[in-house]
N, C-alpha and C positions, 0 to 999 in steps of 0.2 A: 266733657263738661259735667260738673256736679249740679244736680238739681234737688230742690226740696219741695215738699208739699205741706199743706196745713189743713187743719180742721177746727172749726168753731163748735163748741158744744155747751148745752145748758147745764147749769149746776144751781145749787141752792144759793150761791153767792152771785150768780149772773153768768154771762157767756164767757167761758174760758176758751183758750185755744192751745193747740199743740202743733209744732212743726217737726217734720222728720225727713231723713234722707236715707240712703242705702245703708248707712252704719248705725241707724237708730234715731232716737229722739234728739233733735237739735235744740229745741227750746219749748218752754211752756209759759203761758201768760195768764195771769189773773185777769178778770174783767176790767176793762177800761171804760171810759165814758160812752164809747160806741164801738161797733165792730171794726171800723177802719183803724181806729187808734189801737185797738187790741192787736190787730194784724200787723200794724207798723212796728209795735214793740216786739212782737213775736219774731218778725223777720230780721231784726237787727243782727243777731248772731249768725244765722245762715248767710246773710249778705256779706258780713264781715269776713267770713271764712271762704268767700268766693263762690257760694252757691247761687244758682239762678232759680227762680221760682215762677210758677204760673200765677197769674193774677186771680185765678178762680180757685175756690175751695175744692179740695180733692176728697174723694171717697177713701177713708182710711183702711189700711190693711189690718188683718186680724190682730196683730200685736198692739197696734195703736187703739183699736176698738176696745180691747181689754183694758188698757190703761185709762181710756176715757171713762169706761164703766167704773173702774176702781176709784178714780178721782171723784166722780159723781157720787159714788157710795160713801166715800170718806166725808164729803160735805153733808151727808145725811146721817152721820154717826157710825158708819161701819168702820172697820179697822183693816183695810187691805194692806198687804205687804208688797212693797215696790222693789224688793231686793233683786228680783230677776229682770227688772226693766232694762232694756237695751238702750243705753245712753251713749250718744256720740261724744266722745271726750276730745275730739280733735281741737288743738289749740288751747287746751286747758292745762295750766301749769301743774307740776307734780304736787306742790303743796295743796293746791285747790282740789286735785283729784283725791288726795288722801283725806282731806277734810270732808269732802262730799261723801266719801265712803263711810266715815264715822257718823256723819249726820244722817245718812240713809239708814243707819242701824238704830236710830232712836225710834222706839215704837210709839204708835199713837197712844196718847194718854200720859206720856212721860215728857219730862223737860230736861234739858242740859243747859248749863251756862256757857258763855263764851270762854270763861276760864277753864271749865271742865274739858272742853274740846282742845283748848290750848295746851293744857297739861298732857292730854292724850297724845298730842303732837310733839311733846318733849319739853315745853317751857310755858309757864303761865304768862310770861311776858309777850307771848304771841297772841294774846286775846284781841288786841286791836286788829291784827292781821287776819284773825279768824273772822271778825266782823266785816272787814272789807271784802274778804273772799265770799262770804255768804251774801253780801250785797250784790255780788256779780253772778250769783248762782243762776245759770240759765234754765235750771230744771226745778223751779219752785213747785211745791206740793209733792212731787216725786222725791226730790231731795228736800226733806221737810225742814227748811231753815226757820219756819215759824215755831218750831219746837225748841229754839235756842233763845234764851233770855239773859238779861243782865244778872249780875251776881246777887242782887237783892230781889230777883224775880220781875224786874221792870221790863215792860214790853218795849225794848229799845231796838233800833237798827233794823226795822222792817221796811224795805224799799218798795214793796208792792203797792199798787193803787189802794188807797184806803188806809195805808200805813198800820200803825199799832192797833187801830180798832179792828181791822180785818184779822190781824194776828190773834188778838184777844178772842174774837168770835170763833176762829178755827180751834183754838185751844179749849174753849168751852164746849164746842161740838164734840171734840175728842175726849173730853172729861179730864183734861190735864189741869184745868182750873175750874173753880166752882162758879156757877152762875151768880150774878149779883142782883141787887134789888130791882134793877131795870130790865131784867130778862123775863 
């Protein structure tokens, strides 16, 4: 039997969550309206993959503790590197794996367009497929899909709770875009 555990943690954006199993991180969730909704979203992928989980939050192992600290620091303006994060890629298609590796390589403070990533994958016509894949990204924040924007810099295609406004806020924290008059 495969099992997963999860941990909720405070960030500058609210309570995020991370689920993990024996092979690494299974999913990450931005804050939802409440903890129960956050955990429900977080548990979708592990349950889909056949994992069973405890109803209670678990004490995270050292590798997860480090990732939690890095995510928390990122939301406060630090620039941690998630390149060595152990991500469980079970059930993730080859195209998505390749795209997530390219996205993981985008440093804090920088942006790529869907077209940039599509070209890197071999054909700009893959832009829509890139967007769809990033919309399924089970590792947001670690695989920084918020650093991918439309060709004209538009904050499009961000499926996390809060949508484009959360994306914009993260990019401002990272210094990828300038604060506006309302910041």
